[in-house]
Backbone as a chain_set.jsonl record, in Angstrom:
{"seq": "MKYLAIINLVLTVVLYPGLQGAHFRFTNFQCSSMDTQFVEVKKCFLKMVRRNVVGMNLHLAIKYDQPINKVQINLIIFRKSNVYRQFLVNHTIDFCYYMRRPEKYPIFFMFHESLMDATNANHTCPYTEKDIYVRQMTFNDRTVRDLLSFLPEGEYKLVVFVGAFGVWRLQFNIYGRSD", "coords": {"N": [[144.117, 143.893, 190.365], [142.302, 141.927, 191.105], [140.299, 143.493, 192.127], [139.372, 144.763, 189.85], [138.118, 142.675, 188.455], [136.0, 142.156, 190.25], [134.626, 144.618, 190.166], [133.879, 144.566, 187.476], [132.124, 142.347, 187.531], [130.105, 143.319, 189.257], [129.191, 145.566, 187.783], [128.183, 144.213, 185.559], [126.07, 142.757, 186.649], [124.477, 144.837, 187.681], [124.1, 146.654, 185.481], [123.312, 145.005, 183.335], [121.12, 143.113, 183.973], [119.43, 141.372, 182.722], [121.0, 139.617, 181.217], [121.842, 137.537, 182.816], [119.993, 135.392, 183.024], [119.579, 135.017, 180.385], [118.83, 133.706, 177.138], [119.078, 132.101, 173.93], [116.838, 130.757, 171.759], [116.155, 128.273, 169.357], [113.492, 128.449, 167.025], [112.507, 127.692, 164.579], [113.55, 125.935, 161.591], [114.726, 125.867, 158.399], [115.737, 124.299, 155.428], [117.18, 124.366, 152.228], [118.106, 123.086, 149.09], [119.828, 124.615, 146.548], [120.939, 123.653, 144.363], [120.397, 120.722, 143.33], [121.796, 118.817, 141.981], [124.295, 118.937, 142.983], [124.199, 118.867, 145.847], [122.178, 117.309, 148.309], [119.57, 117.733, 150.619], [119.079, 115.735, 153.237], [118.076, 115.485, 155.88], [116.545, 117.837, 158.052], [115.876, 119.415, 160.771], [114.489, 120.512, 163.962], [115.03, 119.548, 167.318], [113.936, 118.868, 170.565], [116.203, 119.097, 173.163], [116.597, 119.317, 175.92], [114.665, 120.749, 178.611], [113.621, 123.859, 177.481], [115.73, 123.989, 175.684], [116.675, 123.71, 172.469], [117.839, 121.652, 169.844], [119.636, 121.791, 166.778], [119.434, 119.859, 163.848], [120.939, 118.306, 161.056], [121.448, 116.817, 157.854], [123.391, 116.421, 155.121], [123.801, 115.282, 151.817], [126.437, 115.028, 149.768], [126.882, 115.242, 146.354], [128.928, 115.646, 144.612], [131.844, 114.597, 142.98], [134.599, 115.204, 143.245], [137.091, 116.423, 145.676], [136.094, 119.167, 147.743], [137.221, 122.342, 147.692], [136.793, 125.046, 147.693], [134.811, 127.032, 149.361], [132.181, 129.168, 150.231], [130.599, 131.231, 152.634], [127.718, 132.972, 153.542], [126.302, 135.152, 155.803], [123.404, 136.535, 157.053], [121.676, 138.569, 159.222], [118.472, 139.045, 160.408], [115.997, 141.055, 162.032], [112.874, 140.933, 163.651], [110.282, 143.165, 163.303], [107.562, 144.344, 162.349], [107.799, 142.966, 160.038], [110.539, 140.89, 158.888], [113.548, 142.551, 159.062], [116.711, 143.538, 157.778], [119.42, 143.363, 160.036], [122.143, 144.764, 161.148], [124.106, 142.744, 160.19], [125.494, 141.462, 157.235], [127.382, 139.457, 155.731], [130.046, 137.943, 153.908], [132.246, 135.201, 153.688], [135.302, 133.476, 152.916], [135.239, 130.233, 153.487], [137.155, 128.231, 153.68], [139.534, 129.601, 154.184], [138.744, 130.83, 156.55], [138.499, 128.568, 158.318], [141.152, 128.007, 158.759], [142.023, 130.247, 160.214], [140.068, 131.118, 162.354], [139.58, 133.057, 164.361], [139.896, 135.558, 163.186], [137.546, 136.504, 162.16], [135.243, 137.837, 163.86], [132.339, 137.841, 164.035], [131.545, 135.444, 162.844], [133.04, 133.761, 164.408], [131.765, 133.73, 166.835], [129.844, 131.733, 166.588], [131.371, 129.565, 166.176], [132.52, 127.609, 168.089], [130.199, 126.321, 169.052], [129.135, 125.233, 166.696], [131.257, 123.634, 165.669], [131.541, 121.649, 167.585], [129.382, 120.098, 167.058], [129.403, 119.047, 164.485], [130.647, 117.095, 161.655], [132.197, 118.372, 159.835], [134.444, 119.764, 160.734], [137.04, 120.667, 160.055], [139.822, 121.85, 158.052], [139.864, 122.8, 154.549], [140.679, 120.425, 151.973], [137.237, 119.236, 151.58], [136.261, 116.047, 151.704], [134.252, 114.435, 152.469], [131.215, 112.673, 151.879], [128.891, 112.831, 153.234], [127.596, 115.279, 155.308], [127.129, 116.159, 158.584], [125.175, 117.745, 161.122], [124.625, 117.567, 164.422], [122.375, 117.85, 166.973], [122.934, 120.612, 167.547], [123.39, 123.244, 169.693], [123.422, 126.526, 171.064], [126.166, 127.351, 173.001], [126.968, 128.646, 176.35], [128.865, 130.724, 176.093], [128.547, 131.546, 173.429], [125.898, 132.467, 173.501], [126.201, 134.594, 175.324], [127.919, 136.262, 173.869], [126.314, 136.765, 171.586], [124.069, 138.035, 172.725], [125.213, 140.333, 173.59], [125.133, 142.217, 171.589], [122.649, 141.881, 170.418], [119.427, 142.898, 170.934], [116.526, 141.903, 172.917], [114.174, 139.833, 171.266], [112.699, 138.595, 168.168], [114.471, 136.717, 165.741], [115.939, 136.12, 162.532], [118.203, 134.128, 160.959], [119.89, 133.981, 158.049], [121.617, 131.802, 156.108], [123.758, 131.315, 153.485], [125.358, 128.888, 151.541], [128.05, 128.313, 149.49], [129.82, 126.763, 146.771], [132.691, 126.647, 144.844], [132.149, 129.166, 143.744], [129.391, 129.277, 143.247], [126.177, 129.557, 144.634], [124.882, 127.11, 146.7], [123.337, 126.081, 148.827], [120.734, 127.028, 151.132], [119.956, 128.176, 154.32], [117.489, 128.863, 156.642], [117.224, 130.116, 159.752], [115.378, 130.417, 162.524], [114.862, 132.229, 165.517], [114.614, 133.111, 169.005], [115.513, 135.608, 171.267], [115.785, 136.025, 174.699]], "CA": [[143.51, 143.071, 189.333], [141.155, 141.252, 191.703], [139.253, 144.47, 192.25], [138.851, 144.982, 188.516], [137.166, 141.564, 188.195], [134.843, 142.366, 191.103], [133.89, 145.759, 189.597], [133.266, 144.053, 186.23], [130.986, 141.525, 187.899], [129.029, 144.157, 189.806], [128.6, 146.329, 186.7], [127.401, 143.292, 184.693], [124.8, 142.416, 187.343], [123.663, 146.044, 187.815], [123.72, 147.262, 184.184], [122.752, 144.029, 182.401], [120.557, 142.031, 184.768], [118.776, 140.402, 181.803], [121.936, 138.672, 180.617], [122.119, 136.408, 183.692], [119.137, 134.261, 182.662], [119.288, 135.167, 178.959], [119.127, 132.596, 176.269], [118.608, 132.173, 172.576], [116.222, 129.466, 171.494], [115.711, 128.082, 167.976], [112.055, 128.225, 166.9], [112.196, 127.033, 163.293], [114.783, 125.709, 160.823], [114.383, 125.458, 157.024], [116.912, 124.033, 154.577], [116.847, 124.144, 150.826], [119.242, 122.946, 148.171], [119.626, 125.428, 145.332], [121.542, 122.872, 143.277], [120.188, 119.344, 143.742], [122.807, 117.977, 141.329], [125.507, 119.083, 143.76], [123.975, 118.497, 147.245], [120.802, 116.998, 148.662], [119.255, 117.852, 152.036], [118.394, 114.504, 153.677], [117.329, 115.774, 157.123], [116.649, 119.205, 158.459], [114.826, 119.549, 161.78], [114.834, 120.883, 165.328], [114.602, 118.553, 168.298], [114.098, 119.313, 171.958], [117.293, 118.408, 173.819], [116.087, 119.318, 177.304], [113.738, 121.831, 178.815], [113.997, 125.19, 176.958], [116.895, 123.918, 174.861], [116.346, 123.038, 171.202], [119.012, 121.369, 169.073], [119.466, 121.805, 165.319], [119.944, 118.652, 163.222], [121.053, 118.456, 159.605], [122.219, 115.807, 157.15], [123.565, 116.778, 153.743], [124.471, 114.298, 150.99], [127.171, 115.686, 148.713], [126.884, 114.408, 145.13], [130.05, 116.044, 143.789], [132.837, 113.541, 143.054], [135.941, 115.694, 143.623], [137.148, 117.147, 146.945], [135.622, 120.562, 147.645], [138.255, 123.217, 148.292], [136.383, 126.459, 147.614], [133.526, 127.145, 150.0], [131.831, 130.503, 150.699], [129.462, 131.303, 153.549], [127.15, 134.299, 153.666], [125.434, 135.246, 156.957], [122.543, 137.733, 157.138], [120.817, 138.527, 160.417], [117.266, 139.882, 160.328], [115.254, 141.197, 163.284], [111.491, 141.094, 163.312], [109.414, 144.198, 163.914], [106.345, 143.82, 161.721], [108.372, 142.013, 159.126], [111.967, 140.722, 159.165], [114.381, 143.524, 158.412], [118.113, 143.287, 158.003], [119.881, 143.946, 161.269], [123.598, 144.838, 161.385], [125.063, 141.788, 159.586], [125.392, 140.813, 155.939], [128.815, 139.286, 155.541], [130.427, 136.771, 153.183], [133.631, 134.832, 153.93], [135.864, 132.278, 152.337], [135.175, 129.297, 154.594], [138.42, 127.517, 153.757], [140.473, 130.525, 154.901], [138.191, 130.964, 157.912], [138.82, 127.423, 159.131], [142.574, 128.09, 159.161], [142.18, 131.367, 161.136], [138.697, 131.503, 162.693], [139.508, 134.222, 165.24], [139.953, 136.78, 162.426], [136.189, 136.876, 161.8], [134.528, 137.751, 165.149], [130.922, 137.535, 163.938], [131.441, 134.003, 162.603], [133.708, 133.055, 165.523], [130.807, 133.563, 167.918], [129.15, 130.494, 166.388], [132.369, 128.556, 165.856], [132.609, 126.512, 169.025], [128.931, 125.6, 169.076], [128.986, 124.485, 165.462], [132.324, 122.665, 165.492], [131.268, 120.544, 168.5], [128.208, 119.321, 166.622], [129.488, 118.665, 163.065], [131.829, 116.353, 161.167], [132.881, 119.247, 158.911], [135.175, 120.665, 161.608], [138.434, 120.707, 159.656], [140.088, 122.746, 156.913], [139.654, 122.24, 153.216], [139.488, 120.064, 151.168], [136.214, 118.426, 152.164], [136.078, 114.844, 150.892], [133.113, 113.693, 152.986], [129.998, 112.638, 151.063], [127.802, 113.174, 154.121], [127.906, 116.275, 156.311], [126.154, 116.106, 159.681], [125.137, 118.62, 162.292], [123.782, 116.826, 165.347], [122.016, 118.461, 168.26], [123.675, 121.85, 167.747], [122.817, 124.276, 170.531], [124.382, 127.591, 171.384], [126.698, 127.244, 174.372], [126.858, 129.882, 177.138], [129.706, 131.756, 175.551], [127.896, 132.03, 172.192], [124.694, 133.262, 173.899], [126.676, 135.817, 175.918], [128.41, 137.103, 172.787], [125.188, 137.169, 170.769], [123.201, 138.979, 173.409], [125.916, 141.584, 173.835], [124.739, 143.167, 170.573], [121.288, 141.632, 169.967], [118.387, 143.091, 171.947], [115.487, 140.876, 172.972], [113.285, 139.856, 170.115], [112.73, 137.471, 167.243], [115.488, 136.867, 164.725], [116.069, 135.152, 161.422], [119.533, 134.08, 160.428], [119.907, 133.36, 156.721], [122.976, 131.326, 155.77], [123.937, 130.754, 152.16], [126.601, 128.17, 151.408], [128.422, 128.196, 148.093], [131.023, 126.024, 146.459], [133.206, 126.99, 143.515], [131.55, 130.415, 143.22], [127.958, 129.143, 143.005], [125.435, 129.321, 145.873], [124.33, 125.765, 146.6], [122.408, 125.808, 149.932], [120.211, 128.136, 151.907], [119.394, 127.795, 155.608], [116.775, 129.905, 157.413], [117.217, 129.7, 161.159], [114.579, 131.367, 163.287], [115.066, 132.098, 166.941], [114.152, 134.18, 169.879], [116.418, 135.879, 172.398], [115.035, 136.51, 175.89]], "C": [[142.26, 142.379, 189.844], [139.969, 142.232, 191.787], [138.573, 144.779, 190.917], [137.831, 143.899, 188.117], [135.879, 141.731, 189.007], [133.994, 143.506, 190.554], [133.192, 145.324, 188.299], [132.019, 143.219, 186.541], [129.817, 142.373, 188.388], [128.356, 144.969, 188.674], [127.753, 145.468, 185.78], [126.09, 142.985, 185.356], [123.924, 143.63, 187.415], [123.17, 146.547, 186.451], [123.026, 146.28, 183.258], [122.14, 142.868, 183.172], [119.88, 140.969, 183.879], [119.678, 139.381, 181.235], [122.14, 137.442, 181.512], [121.249, 135.195, 183.339], [118.802, 134.272, 181.158], [119.6, 133.913, 178.2], [118.579, 132.861, 174.869], [118.09, 130.79, 172.242], [115.785, 129.4, 170.025], [114.205, 127.833, 167.975], [111.669, 127.54, 165.602], [113.519, 126.917, 162.501], [114.327, 125.175, 159.467], [115.668, 125.356, 156.212], [116.422, 123.862, 153.146], [118.101, 124.056, 149.982], [118.918, 123.734, 146.914], [120.18, 124.737, 144.106], [121.486, 121.422, 143.674], [121.133, 118.388, 143.047], [124.099, 117.945, 142.131], [125.333, 118.521, 145.191], [122.484, 118.283, 147.458], [120.668, 117.104, 150.173], [118.466, 116.61, 152.408], [117.532, 114.765, 154.909], [117.602, 117.202, 157.486], [115.562, 119.433, 159.486], [115.41, 120.006, 163.1], [114.306, 119.809, 166.247], [114.877, 119.065, 169.691], [115.175, 118.444, 172.631], [116.979, 118.233, 175.31], [115.209, 120.556, 177.464], [114.304, 123.162, 178.36], [115.257, 125.17, 176.13], [116.54, 123.07, 173.635], [117.62, 122.868, 170.386], [118.675, 121.319, 167.583], [120.131, 120.563, 164.768], [119.906, 118.768, 161.714], [121.842, 117.296, 159.032], [122.216, 116.178, 155.663], [124.276, 115.666, 153.009], [125.113, 115.036, 149.811], [127.281, 114.742, 147.532], [128.075, 114.71, 144.202], [131.18, 115.042, 144.012], [134.205, 113.983, 143.567], [135.915, 116.317, 145.05], [136.768, 118.624, 146.764], [136.604, 121.415, 148.409], [137.959, 124.707, 148.157], [134.95, 126.574, 148.108], [133.341, 128.576, 150.494], [130.61, 130.368, 151.623], [129.028, 132.752, 153.638], [126.157, 134.239, 154.832], [124.705, 136.57, 156.945], [121.692, 137.564, 158.38], [119.682, 139.545, 160.234], [116.634, 139.941, 161.718], [113.8, 141.5, 162.898], [110.883, 142.296, 164.064], [108.005, 143.857, 163.457], [106.706, 142.738, 160.731], [109.837, 141.853, 159.478], [112.724, 141.755, 158.362], [115.842, 143.273, 158.725], [118.618, 144.055, 159.205], [121.376, 143.735, 161.405], [124.476, 143.96, 160.5], [124.619, 141.338, 158.239], [126.835, 140.646, 155.468], [129.113, 137.954, 154.863], [131.91, 136.478, 153.462], [134.01, 133.623, 153.073], [136.027, 131.277, 153.448], [136.475, 128.543, 154.742], [139.47, 128.339, 154.47], [140.04, 130.673, 156.337], [138.595, 129.784, 158.812], [140.305, 127.386, 159.525], [142.804, 129.158, 160.243], [140.801, 131.882, 161.573], [138.607, 132.784, 163.547], [139.543, 135.541, 164.486], [138.585, 137.305, 162.007], [135.308, 136.787, 163.061], [133.057, 137.402, 165.059], [130.732, 136.048, 163.703], [132.013, 133.216, 163.742], [132.797, 132.854, 166.689], [130.124, 132.172, 167.825], [130.097, 129.295, 166.258], [132.376, 127.363, 166.789], [131.364, 125.678, 169.057], [128.777, 124.711, 167.846], [130.034, 123.386, 165.351], [132.169, 121.446, 166.438], [130.208, 119.625, 167.98], [128.336, 118.763, 165.205], [130.709, 117.782, 162.764], [132.627, 117.154, 160.151], [133.756, 120.247, 159.692], [136.678, 120.611, 161.348], [138.607, 121.626, 158.469], [139.863, 122.035, 155.62], [140.828, 121.387, 152.835], [138.519, 119.187, 151.949], [135.939, 117.221, 151.24], [134.857, 114.046, 151.366], [131.93, 113.763, 152.009], [128.775, 112.927, 151.901], [128.288, 114.138, 155.162], [126.75, 116.272, 157.326], [126.313, 117.265, 160.591], [124.16, 117.951, 163.23], [123.62, 117.568, 166.628], [122.826, 119.727, 168.559], [122.844, 122.819, 168.609], [123.859, 125.351, 170.739], [124.86, 127.398, 172.81], [126.614, 128.609, 175.07], [127.659, 130.999, 176.583], [129.072, 132.378, 174.286], [126.705, 132.918, 172.54], [125.153, 134.595, 174.478], [127.166, 136.771, 174.836], [127.294, 137.618, 171.908], [124.383, 138.269, 171.432], [123.887, 140.26, 173.767], [125.553, 142.649, 172.772], [123.343, 142.943, 170.018], [120.317, 141.922, 171.082], [117.355, 141.959, 171.912], [114.623, 140.971, 171.733], [113.393, 138.579, 169.301], [113.689, 137.772, 166.107], [115.418, 135.774, 163.693], [117.511, 135.255, 160.938], [119.484, 133.334, 159.11], [121.348, 133.064, 156.378], [122.956, 130.763, 154.375], [125.29, 130.073, 152.122], [126.849, 127.958, 149.915], [129.682, 127.365, 147.944], [131.394, 126.362, 145.039], [132.519, 128.204, 142.888], [130.102, 130.349, 142.915], [127.271, 128.843, 144.297], [124.68, 128.005, 145.717], [123.259, 125.477, 147.665], [121.919, 127.083, 150.555], [119.592, 127.571, 153.192], [118.726, 129.016, 156.215], [116.606, 129.385, 158.83], [116.474, 130.796, 161.943], [114.791, 131.135, 164.755], [114.575, 133.3, 167.694], [115.166, 134.358, 171.017], [115.547, 136.515, 173.528], [116.009, 137.049, 176.907]], "O": [[141.272, 142.252, 189.12], [138.817, 141.866, 191.556], [137.367, 145.022, 190.859], [136.804, 144.202, 187.509], [134.788, 141.475, 188.497], [132.771, 143.382, 190.479], [132.039, 145.684, 188.064], [130.986, 143.371, 185.889], [128.675, 142.164, 187.978], [127.13, 145.054, 188.606], [126.725, 145.92, 185.274], [125.064, 142.952, 184.676], [122.713, 143.504, 187.229], [121.985, 146.831, 186.278], [122.204, 146.705, 182.447], [122.603, 141.735, 183.034], [119.78, 139.804, 184.265], [119.201, 138.338, 180.79], [122.571, 136.401, 181.018], [121.745, 134.069, 183.36], [117.857, 133.615, 180.723], [120.502, 133.152, 178.552], [117.731, 133.73, 174.665], [118.784, 129.787, 172.409], [115.144, 130.316, 169.509], [113.694, 127.096, 168.819], [110.63, 126.885, 165.525], [114.46, 127.684, 162.71], [113.632, 124.162, 159.39], [116.556, 126.204, 156.3], [115.367, 123.277, 152.904], [119.033, 124.845, 150.137], [117.87, 123.544, 146.296], [119.942, 125.152, 142.972], [122.423, 120.919, 144.295], [121.267, 117.244, 143.481], [124.907, 117.029, 141.976], [126.197, 117.797, 145.687], [121.645, 118.97, 146.875], [121.528, 116.634, 150.919], [117.332, 116.432, 151.965], [116.387, 114.317, 154.973], [118.696, 117.729, 157.28], [114.408, 119.63, 159.106], [116.612, 119.916, 163.347], [113.255, 119.223, 165.989], [115.936, 119.631, 169.959], [115.068, 117.218, 172.661], [117.088, 117.14, 175.864], [115.044, 121.323, 176.516], [115.376, 123.557, 178.817], [115.827, 126.232, 175.877], [116.165, 121.902, 173.741], [118.397, 123.811, 170.242], [117.599, 120.876, 167.18], [121.252, 120.232, 165.154], [118.935, 119.277, 161.155], [122.802, 116.834, 159.649], [121.16, 116.24, 155.032], [125.267, 115.14, 153.515], [124.417, 115.596, 148.964], [127.711, 113.596, 147.67], [128.209, 114.103, 143.139], [131.442, 114.675, 145.158], [134.891, 113.22, 144.246], [134.853, 116.684, 145.554], [137.091, 119.238, 145.747], [136.801, 121.242, 149.612], [138.808, 125.537, 148.483], [134.001, 126.261, 147.39], [134.246, 129.138, 151.11], [129.734, 129.527, 151.424], [129.854, 133.652, 153.79], [125.274, 133.382, 154.853], [125.333, 137.623, 156.838], [121.056, 136.526, 158.566], [119.906, 140.721, 159.949], [116.728, 138.985, 162.488], [113.538, 142.229, 161.942], [110.972, 142.402, 165.287], [107.312, 143.118, 164.157], [106.013, 141.729, 160.602], [110.346, 142.615, 160.301], [112.577, 141.841, 157.143], [116.175, 142.839, 159.828], [118.303, 145.231, 159.387], [121.822, 142.639, 161.743], [125.538, 144.423, 160.086], [123.489, 140.875, 158.082], [127.43, 141.555, 154.89], [128.503, 136.94, 155.202], [132.733, 137.393, 153.472], [133.162, 132.873, 152.589], [136.899, 131.46, 154.298], [136.864, 128.238, 155.869], [140.223, 127.807, 155.285], [140.868, 130.646, 157.247], [138.993, 129.997, 159.957], [140.655, 126.781, 160.538], [143.679, 128.995, 161.093], [140.414, 132.985, 161.188], [137.622, 133.515, 163.44], [139.245, 136.576, 165.083], [138.477, 138.441, 161.545], [134.689, 135.749, 163.296], [132.554, 136.712, 165.946], [129.843, 135.442, 164.302], [131.542, 132.117, 164.033], [132.992, 131.926, 167.473], [129.863, 131.529, 168.841], [129.653, 128.146, 166.236], [132.253, 126.224, 166.338], [131.442, 124.45, 169.086], [128.338, 123.567, 167.953], [129.688, 122.272, 164.956], [132.619, 120.347, 166.113], [130.127, 118.475, 168.41], [127.432, 118.055, 164.761], [131.67, 117.743, 163.532], [133.639, 116.665, 159.649], [133.803, 121.43, 159.353], [137.483, 120.523, 162.275], [137.621, 122.132, 157.933], [139.691, 120.817, 155.583], [141.922, 121.62, 153.351], [138.922, 118.477, 152.87], [135.44, 117.386, 150.127], [134.473, 113.074, 150.716], [131.687, 114.8, 151.392], [127.718, 113.238, 151.354], [129.28, 113.871, 155.841], [125.576, 116.369, 156.969], [127.424, 117.738, 160.83], [122.99, 117.778, 162.887], [124.598, 117.888, 167.304], [123.338, 119.903, 169.664], [121.714, 123.156, 168.255], [125.056, 125.097, 170.601], [124.049, 127.294, 173.73], [126.234, 129.605, 174.453], [127.199, 132.141, 176.588], [129.075, 133.597, 174.12], [126.522, 133.985, 171.954], [124.566, 135.63, 174.164], [126.861, 137.963, 174.878], [127.308, 138.785, 171.515], [124.053, 139.285, 170.819], [123.231, 141.203, 174.21], [125.659, 143.846, 173.038], [122.881, 143.749, 169.209], [120.367, 141.247, 172.11], [117.33, 141.161, 170.975], [114.374, 142.06, 171.216], [114.072, 137.625, 169.679], [113.737, 138.882, 165.576], [114.919, 134.674, 163.933], [117.977, 136.329, 160.558], [119.076, 132.173, 159.067], [122.194, 133.958, 156.359], [122.21, 129.823, 154.099], [126.272, 130.623, 152.619], [125.978, 127.49, 149.181], [130.5, 127.272, 148.858], [130.552, 126.369, 144.141], [132.328, 128.268, 141.673], [129.577, 131.308, 142.349], [127.715, 127.955, 145.025], [123.944, 127.801, 144.752], [122.352, 124.686, 147.407], [122.602, 128.106, 150.517], [118.812, 126.619, 153.156], [119.331, 130.085, 156.292], [115.948, 128.374, 159.077], [116.91, 131.945, 162.0], [114.889, 129.993, 165.205], [114.187, 134.327, 167.138], [115.61, 133.391, 171.636], [114.72, 137.398, 173.3], [115.599, 137.503, 177.975]]}, "num_chains": 1, "name": "protein.A"}
């Protein structure tokens, strides 16, 4: 068993030398409310956390009076060549089900730990909070390793749509670069 771990380490260093110092850095972040009667975007910005590490910050004000128990998330990943083109992923999930069993959705689970450490929306439905925060979200080492296992170097755009009760309410465009 010990030899298997050593062989794995050697193969990783020899075959994927770029992964050792690899990172994903946010370059731009745009938020828009598609239904201002339901939710308002108060803050949406990137802030430098430390050298070469940028954190994502977000504050949403929910205007809906009842608890929210039906949430959908759609993730689309684009890669830039001359223009942004869809790259591998366009997937929609029921977020309430996902929060009960996050490991069943591997693409979303890659971002799970990084996001849940930075937000107050880190529980299952219903959501009764009137303010949702994401503070200084960065991708941890595990997320970067998982991302870079299938994303080659380049510029990327992650488009995230958030819906409630079957209607799309928010759109986030997250731009980044993997090196």
